C-alpha positions in Angstrom: 11.9 15.5 -22.8 11.3 13.0 -25.6 13.5 9.9 -25.5 14.7 9.6 -29.1 15.9 6.1 -28.5 12.7 4.8 -26.9 11.4 3.1 -30.1 14.6 1.2 -30.7 14.9 0.0 -27.1 11.3 -1.2 -27.0 11.7 -2.9 -30.4 15.0 -4.5 -29.3 13.9 -5.7 -25.8 10.3 -6.6 -26.4 9.0 -6.0 -29.9 6.1 -3.6 -29.9 3.4 -6.2 -30.1 5.0 -8.5 -27.5 5.0 -5.6 -25.0 1.3 -4.9 -25.7 0.5 -8.6 -25.3 2.4 -8.7 -22.0 0.5 -5.7 -20.6 -2.8 -7.1 -21.7 -2.0 -10.4 -20.1 -1.2 -8.6 -16.9 -4.4 -6.6 -17.1 -6.4 -9.8 -17.6 -4.7 -11.4 -14.6 -5.8 -8.6 -12.4 -9.4 -8.9 -13.5 -11.4 -11.5 -11.6 -13.9 -13.6 -13.5 -16.9 -11.4 -12.7 -15.4 -7.9 -12.8 -13.2 -6.1 -15.3 -10.8 -3.9 -13.2 -8.2 -3.0 -15.7 -9.1 -2.4 -19.4 -7.2 -1.4 -22.5 -8.0 2.1 -23.6 -7.2 1.8 -27.3 -8.7 5.3 -28.0 -5.7 6.7 -26.1 -3.0 4.5 -27.5 -0.2 6.3 -29.3 3.0 5.1 -31.0 4.8 5.5 -27.6 2.0 4.8 -25.1 -0.3 1.9 -24.3 -3.2 3.2 -22.1 -5.3 1.3 -19.6 -8.3 2.4 -17.5 -8.8 1.3 -13.9 -12.4 0.7 -13.1 -11.7 0.6 -9.4 -8.1 1.3 -8.4 -8.7 -0.1 -4.9 -9.1 -3.6 -6.4 -5.7 -3.6 -8.2 -3.3 -5.7 -6.1 -0.3 -4.1 -4.5 3.1 -4.8 -5.9 5.0 -7.2 -3.8 8.3 -5.9 -2.5 11.4 -8.0 -2.9 13.9 -8.3 -0.2 17.5 -8.7 -1.3 
């Protein structure tokens, strides 16, 4: 089901370009100096989707769990 309010929520909370910049910054932080692990896939971007390729999913760090 398409979320008809998606665009306004992203624009309000992030701004489209700020969201993309944040995701790119994250992808860059995952990459080490010698290997690109996470890359933007601009050919698959849409108005509602930013796409990334994982060169080697095993090298992507696990999310840390937070205890409350």
